[in-house]
NURO-728928 format. One record per residue: residue number from 1; residue in one letter; chain; z, y, x of N, C-alpha, C in turn. Coordinates in steps of 0.05 Angstrom, whole numbers, plus 5000, padded with zeros to 4 digits. Layout:
<nodes>
NODE seq type mol n_zz n_yy n_xx ca_zz ca_yy ca_xx c_zz c_yy c_xx
NODE NUM    a   A    Z    Y    X     Z     Y     X    Z    Y    X
...
</nodes>
This chain:
<nodes>
NODE seq type mol n_zz n_yy n_xx ca_zz ca_yy ca_xx c_zz c_yy c_xx
NODE   1    m   A 5002 4980 5019  4996  4997  5001 5005 5024 5016
NODE   2    a   A 4984 5047 5006  4981  5073  5025 5013 5085 5018
NODE   3    t   A 5015 5101 5042  5038  5120  5041 5031 5151 5038
NODE   4    v   A 5040 5160 5017  5026  5190  5018 5055 5212 5022
NODE   5    t   A 5051 5225 5041  5067  5248  5049 5059 5274 5044
NODE   6    l   A 5069 5296 5034  5065  5326  5032 5081 5338 5053
NODE   7    i   A 5064 5354 5066  5076  5365  5093 5076 5393 5082
NODE   8    r   A 5096 5411 5081  5089  5440  5070 5089 5457 5099
NODE   9    g   A 5068 5478 5098  5065  5495  5121 5083 5503 5125
NODE  10    a   A 5103 5516 5104  5127  5528  5107 5150 5521 5126
NODE  11    d   A 5149 5489 5123  5169  5475  5140 5160 5472 5168
NODE  12    l   A 5142 5480 5174  5132  5479  5205 5150 5491 5222
NODE  13    v   A 5156 5482 5251  5173  5494  5266 5159 5502 5290
NODE  14    g   A 5160 5529 5295  5145  5536  5322 5156 5528 5349
NODE  15    a   A 5140 5522 5369  5149  5512  5394 5135 5522 5420
NODE  16    p   A 5142 5527 5441  5122  5539  5465 5098 5518 5470
NODE  17    w   A 5079 5525 5475  5053  5511  5487 5065 5496 5513
NODE  18    k   A 5052 5474 5518  5058  5460  5539 5056 5475 5569
NODE  19    n   A 5037 5492 5568  5040  5517  5590 5050 5538 5586
NODE  20    g   A 5066 5546 5560  5081  5568  5550 5063 5593 5548
NODE  21    g   A 5037 5588 5544  5018  5611  5542 5021 5619 5512
NODE  22    g   A 5032 5607 5493  5028  5611  5465 5051 5594 5449
NODE  23    v   A 5046 5597 5420  5063  5583  5402 5049 5557 5389
NODE  24    t   A 5059 5536 5387  5044  5516  5365 5067 5503 5348
NODE  25    r   A 5057 5495 5326  5068  5485  5302 5063 5458 5299
NODE  26    e   A 5073 5436 5305  5066  5412  5301 5064 5402 5269
NODE  27    v   A 5040 5397 5262  5036  5383  5235 5042 5357 5236
NODE  28    a   A 5035 5341 5246  5036  5309  5251 5029 5301 5272
NODE  29    a   A 5046 5281 5287  5038  5264  5307 5051 5233 5304
NODE  30    f   A 5031 5221 5325  5039  5189  5322 5044 5181 5355
NODE  31    p   A 5063 5172 5367  5084  5163  5351 5098 5185 5340
NODE  32    e   A 5123 5186 5320  5137  5210  5315 5155 5219 5343
NODE  33    q   A 5158 5241 5341  5177  5253  5357 5164 5248 5393
NODE  34    a   A 5142 5240 5393  5126  5234  5420 5125 5265 5433
NODE  35    g   A 5129 5262 5461  5129  5284  5477 5095 5289 5484
NODE  36    m   A 5092 5311 5494  5064  5321  5498 5042 5306 5517
NODE  37    d   A 5058 5288 5531  5045  5269  5546 5045 5238 5535
NODE  38    a   A 5056 5234 5513  5059  5206  5505 5047 5207 5476
NODE  39    f   A 5035 5224 5460  5024  5218  5433 4999 5206 5437
NODE  40    v   A 4994 5190 5414  4966  5173  5411 4951 5193 5395
NODE  41    w   A 4960 5208 5377  4947  5235  5364 4965 5251 5350
NODE  42    r   A 4954 5280 5353  4974  5303  5344 4955 5324 5335
NODE  43    v   A 4966 5331 5310  4951  5356  5300 4970 5380 5290
NODE  44    s   A 4965 5403 5298  4984  5430  5300 4964 5450 5297
NODE  45    i   A 4985 5468 5298  4970  5502  5290 4983 5516 5308
NODE  46    a   A 4963 5530 5325  4973  5550  5341 4968 5579 5338
NODE  47    d   A 4983 5594 5350  4982  5621  5349 4975 5632 5376
NODE  48    v   A 4950 5646 5380  4941  5655  5403 4939 5684 5406
NODE  49    a   A 4959 5692 5422  4961  5728  5419 4951 5740 5449
NODE  50    q   A 4941 5723 5467  4926  5735  5490 4912 5716 5501
NODE  51    a   A 4892 5727 5519  4877  5707  5533 4887 5695 5551
NODE  52    g   A 4877 5678 5560  4888  5655  5582 4875 5628 5583
NODE  53    p   A 4888 5610 5600  4882  5584  5598 4895 5566 5583
NODE  54    f   A 4877 5542 5572  4893  5528  5553 4907 5506 5572
NODE  55    s   A 4926 5493 5559  4944  5470  5571 4921 5446 5578
NODE  56    r   A 4927 5435 5593  4911  5412  5604 4919 5385 5596
NODE  57    f   A 4905 5369 5584  4913  5342  5571 4893 5319 5577
NODE  58    d   A 4901 5300 5597  4885  5283  5610 4880 5260 5589
NODE  59    g   A 4853 5251 5590  4850  5227  5567 4850 5234 5536
NODE  60    i   A 4848 5262 5531  4848  5270  5501 4827 5281 5494
NODE  61    d   A 4813 5274 5474  4792  5285  5462 4807 5311 5441
NODE  62    r   A 4790 5338 5445  4804  5358  5424 4786 5368 5408
NODE  63    t   A 4793 5376 5384  4774  5390  5367 4789 5416 5358
NODE  64    l   A 4778 5442 5354  4794  5465  5352 4778 5478 5331
NODE  65    v   A 4797 5489 5310  4786  5509  5290 4796 5529 5285
NODE  66    l   A 4778 5547 5282  4786  5578  5279 4795 5580 5255
NODE  67    l   A 4824 5591 5246  4834  5593  5220 4833 5619 5211
NODE  68    a   A 4845 5635 5230  4845  5670  5220 4841 5680 5246
NODE  69    g   A 4832 5706 5241  4827  5724  5268 4797 5733 5276
NODE  70    a   A 4793 5750 5291  4768  5758  5294 4749 5741 5311
NODE  71    g   A 4761 5717 5324  4751  5697  5338 4757 5693 5367
NODE  72    m   A 4746 5675 5380  4755  5672  5406 4730 5659 5421
NODE  73    v   A 4726 5663 5445  4708  5645  5465 4720 5625 5481
NODE  74    l   A 4712 5599 5481  4725  5586  5501 4702 5574 5520
NODE  75    d   A 4714 5582 5546  4696  5573  5570 4706 5551 5587
NODE  76    e   A 4691 5533 5589  4691  5507  5607 4685 5521 5634
NODE  77    t   A 4705 5520 5649  4701  5529  5678 4709 5510 5705
NODE  78    v   A 4691 5516 5722  4700  5504  5753 4698 5524 5772
NODE  79    g   A 4726 5529 5780  4728  5552  5792 4717 5574 5780
NODE  80    a   A 4703 5593 5796  4693  5616  5779 4670 5614 5761
NODE  81    q   A 4658 5589 5758  4632  5583  5750 4640 5573 5723
NODE  82    v   A 4623 5589 5698  4626  5574  5675 4610 5554 5665
NODE  83    l   A 4615 5531 5663  4595  5509  5655 4584 5511 5626
NODE  84    k   A 4598 5518 5609  4592  5518  5579 4617 5533 5562
NODE  85    s   A 4607 5548 5544  4622  5566  5530 4620 5552 5501
NODE  86    h   A 4642 5556 5479  4644  5555  5455 4655 5579 5440
NODE  87    a   A 4637 5590 5429  4639  5615  5414 4648 5609 5381
NODE  88    l   A 4674 5618 5377  4686  5614  5350 4687 5645 5335
NODE  89    k   A 4666 5647 5317  4662  5672  5310 4677 5682 5286
NODE  90    q   A 4682 5660 5268  4683  5665  5238 4706 5642 5234
NODE  91    p   A 4721 5641 5212  4742  5623  5202 4721 5597 5198
NODE  92    l   A 4735 5572 5205  4722  5547  5204 4702 5543 5223
NODE  93    d   A 4695 5559 5238  4680  5552  5267 4697 5531 5283
NODE  94    l   A 4686 5509 5296  4698  5493  5313 4689 5483 5338
NODE  95    a   A 4702 5477 5354  4692  5468  5381 4706 5442 5388
NODE  96    r   A 4686 5421 5398  4702  5397  5410 4701 5392 5439
NODE  97    f   A 4720 5389 5456  4719  5384  5484 4738 5370 5499
NODE  98    e   A 4734 5360 5518  4755  5340  5533 4780 5358 5542
NODE  99    g   A 4800 5343 5538  4830  5355  5549 4832 5359 5577
NODE 100    e   A 4812 5345 5591  4814  5349  5619 4799 5375 5635
NODE 101    v   A 4785 5382 5618  4763  5408  5627 4787 5431 5629
NODE 102    h   A 4780 5450 5647  4792  5473  5644 4781 5492 5626
NODE 103    i   A 4794 5503 5606  4790  5521  5584 4799 5549 5593
NODE 104    d   A 4789 5570 5589  4798  5598  5586 4788 5609 5564
NODE 105    a   A 4808 5616 5552  4803  5629  5524 4799 5659 5520
NODE 106    r   A 4777 5673 5510  4777  5700  5507 4777 5707 5480
NODE 107    l   A 4797 5726 5474  4799  5738  5446 4777 5758 5438
NODE 108    v   A 4763 5759 5418  4749  5775  5410 4756 5806 5403
NODE 109    d   A 4780 5800 5389  4789  5826  5377 4816 5816 5363
NODE 110    g   A 4833 5816 5379  4865  5814  5378 4870 5777 5374
NODE 111    a   A 4893 5772 5361  4906  5745  5358 4891 5727 5335
NODE 112    t   A 4890 5699 5341  4877  5683  5328 4899 5658 5315
NODE 113    r   A 4890 5647 5299  4910  5623  5294 4888 5603 5289
NODE 114    d   A 4896 5579 5304  4881  5557  5309 4890 5531 5294
NODE 115    f   A 4870 5510 5287  4881  5483  5280 4869 5463 5303
NODE 116    n   A 4888 5447 5310  4882  5430  5334 4886 5400 5328
NODE 117    l   A 4865 5388 5335  4867  5358  5333 4862 5343 5360
NODE 118    m   A 4883 5329 5372  4881  5317  5401 4886 5286 5392
NODE 119    v   A 4868 5271 5403  4867  5245  5400 4869 5230 5426
NODE 120    r   A 4883 5210 5433  4878  5194  5460 4861 5177 5463
NODE 121    r   A 4838 5183 5473  4812  5166  5469 4809 5141 5475
NODE 122    d   A 4830 5124 5494  4829  5100  5502 4844 5080 5483
NODE 123    v   A 4856 5094 5460  4870  5079  5436 4867 5088 5412
NODE 124    a   A 4846 5109 5407  4843  5121  5378 4819 5136 5381
NODE 125    q   A 4813 5137 5358  4788  5155  5348 4793 5174 5322
NODE 126    g   A 4786 5199 5325  4789  5217  5303 4768 5234 5299
NODE 127    e   A 4761 5234 5274  4744  5252  5266 4750 5278 5243
NODE 128    l   A 4740 5301 5244  4746  5322  5235 4723 5331 5218
NODE 129    d   A 4721 5336 5190  4702  5348  5170 4715 5366 5157
NODE 130    v   A 4699 5390 5150  4707  5415  5133 4695 5408 5106
NODE 131    w   A 4713 5406 5087  4706  5403  5058 4710 5437 5045
NODE 132    r   A 4688 5442 5035  4690  5473  5023 4693 5471 4992
NODE 133    g   A 4705 5492 4985  4711  5487  4948 4688 5479 4934
NODE 134    a   A 4660 5492 4938  4637  5491  4921 4628 5459 4922
NODE 135    s   A 4632 5448 4944  4624  5417  4948 4648 5393 4942
NODE 136    q   A 4670 5408 4927  4694  5386  4929 4703 5388 4897
NODE 137    h   A 4690 5405 4888  4702  5408  4855 4695 5382 4844
NODE 138    n   A 4721 5373 4832  4720  5340  4813 4701 5323 4834
NODE 139    t   A 4711 5320 4859  4690  5303  4873 4715 5282 4882
NODE 140    q   A 4701 5256 4879  4714  5230  4889 4712 5227 4917
NODE 141    r   A 4730 5218 4933  4727  5208  4957 4743 5183 4964
NODE 142    t   A 4727 5169 4980  4741  5142  4990 4742 5142 5019
NODE 143    f   A 4766 5135 5030  4776  5134  5055 4774 5107 5069
NODE 144    s   A 4765 5106 5097  4766  5083  5111 4775 5087 5138
NODE 145    a   A 4805 5084 5139  4817  5100  5164 4846 5086 5167
NODE 146    d   A 4858 5088 5188  4891  5086  5189 4897 5104 5180
NODE 147    v   A 4895 5125 5186  4911  5152  5176 4893 5174 5170
NODE 148    v   A 4895 5183 5148  4880  5211  5139 4897 5231 5132
NODE 149    l   A 4885 5255 5146  4905  5280  5137 4885 5303 5130
NODE 150    l   A 4896 5312 5102  4882  5332  5090 4896 5356 5091
NODE 151    y   A 4884 5377 5110  4900  5400  5118 4885 5422 5100
NODE 152    c   A 4899 5441 5085  4890  5465  5065 4883 5487 5083
NODE 153    a   A 4859 5492 5090  4854  5519  5108 4858 5543 5097
NODE 154    s   A 4850 5543 5070  4848  5569  5054 4846 5560 5018
NODE 155    g   A 4859 5575 5002  4857  5568  4978 4875 5546 4972
NODE 156    g   A 4866 5537 4949  4882  5516  4939 4867 5491 4927
NODE 157    v   A 4878 5468 4931  4865  5440  4928 4886 5428 4912
NODE 158    t   A 4876 5408 4889  4892  5394  4882 4883 5365 4887
NODE 159    v   A 4898 5346 4902  4887  5319  4905 4900 5299 4892
NODE 160    s   A 4889 5277 4877  4894  5258  4863 4895 5232 4879
NODE 161    v   A 4914 5216 4885  4909  5200  4901 4911 5171 4886
NODE 162    a   A 4894 5151 4888  4891  5132  4868 4911 5104 4884
NODE 163    s   A 4938 5105 4879  4951  5085  4896 4970 5071 4874
NODE 164    g   A 4963 5049 4856  4980  5044  4835 4978 5063 4813
NODE 165    d   A 4999 5078 4811  5003  5104  4793 4989 5126 4808
NODE 166    a   A 4970 5140 4794  4953  5161  4802 4978 5182 4809
NODE 167    q   A 4976 5197 4835  4993  5216  4840 4976 5243 4847
NODE 168    s   A 4983 5263 4832  4974  5293  4840 4990 5310 4861
NODE 169    h   A 4977 5319 4877  4992  5337  4897 4973 5369 4901
NODE 170    a   A 4987 5388 4890  4976  5414  4899 4982 5427 4925
NODE 171    l   A 4958 5428 4940  4964  5440  4966 4955 5470 4967
NODE 172    e   A 4972 5484 4977  4964  5516  4981 4960 5518 5011
NODE 173    t   A 4948 5539 5015  4938  5545  5046 4962 5541 5071
NODE 174    g   A 4956 5523 5084  4977  5509  5107 4994 5487 5103
NODE 175    d   A 4985 5476 5074  4998  5448  5070 4980 5423 5077
NODE 176    t   A 4990 5399 5083  4977  5381  5092 4983 5354 5077
NODE 177    l   A 4968 5341 5062  4976  5312  5057 4968 5291 5075
NODE 178    r   A 4987 5279 5083  4986  5253  5101 4984 5222 5085
NODE 179    i   A 4962 5215 5083  4956  5183  5079 4953 5164 5096
NODE 180    d   A 4978 5145 5096  4978  5126  5118 4971 5099 5105
NODE 181    a   A 4954 5083 5123  4943  5061  5108 4923 5066 5083
NODE 182    p   A 4904 5088 5090  4892  5089  5061 4862 5074 5057
NODE 183    d   A 4863 5050 5070  4836  5033  5077 4825 5034 5048
NODE 184    m   A 4803 5042 5045  4793  5038  5018 4801 5055 4999
NODE 185    l   A 4823 5072 4996  4839  5087  4982 4813 5109 4969
NODE 186    s   A 4817 5115 4946  4802  5136  4932 4823 5160 4925
NODE 187    c   A 4807 5181 4930  4821  5203  4918 4803 5223 4905
NODE 188    a   A 4813 5240 4884  4796  5263  4871 4806 5288 4878
NODE 189    l   A 4785 5300 4889  4797  5334  4897 4786 5348 4874
NODE 190    e   A 4800 5370 4868  4794  5399  4853 4803 5418 4859
NODE 191    g   A 4790 5439 4861  4795  5470  4868 4774 5482 4877
NODE 192    t   A 4778 5508 4892  4765  5524  4908 4764 5526 4932
NODE 193    g   A 4793 5514 4940  4800  5518  4970 4783 5504 4991
NODE 194    v   A 4789 5510 5010  4775  5489  5035 4796 5473 5047
NODE 195    l   A 4790 5446 5054  4807  5428  5066 4793 5418 5095
NODE 196    l   A 4808 5417 5112  4803  5403  5138 4806 5375 5138
NODE 197    a   A 4789 5354 5137  4792  5325  5129 4794 5313 5157
NODE 198    i   A 4816 5298 5167  4816  5283  5192 4824 5256 5187
NODE 199    t   A 4807 5239 5197  4806  5207  5194 4812 5203 5228
NODE 200    l   A 4835 5180 5223  4845  5171  5251 4843 5142 5247
NODE 201    r   A 4831 5129 5269  4827  5098  5271 4840 5092 5294
NODE 202    y   A 4857 5071 5297  4869  5052  5324 4847 5035 5338
NODE 203    t   A 4844 5040 5360  4822  5021  5373 4837 5001 5388
NODE 204    q   A 4865 5004 5390  4885  4982  5398 4907 4984 5384
NODE 205    h   A 4914 4961 5375  4944  4954  5359 4965 4945 5372
</nodes>
């Protein structure tokens, strides 16, 4: 049976970045209470107030989504050379990169808030999709994964989960619905908000 947990954005607790350069709020992680060098996957919200380097995470695949602010540019660098740049210019723009690379962040015009998915690639795989309100009105979805996280990036969405007795969960901006063991579980989505849908699969058990 699937286990459904509602995580309210108002309950998230801020903590310093691994490198001390910003504030992060952990939404969920596995194993629970895992340190920054021991998690299999981690989902968090970061407030970036100034330009500077990102923390390094060896063996981790990262996905970053701009939630709020005027935007940022992420430069992958080796020494003084920029190898690749990721421009996040408006909310819901995203970048995917490896945690080993050196990332320098440049803010376009002031602070940003970002959504972060980090997955240890040798034991798990993670995917992130953006579901916008117009495409999810009264929409049925079926999941095939070990864990699903539905993060409300803006607006409001009601998620009805078909797990025995149907359960409805109203998500506001910043809330997350976590579904463990959702294999072939279906749910219905209704509302005009935007969801970030994260599916996680363990490749080693």
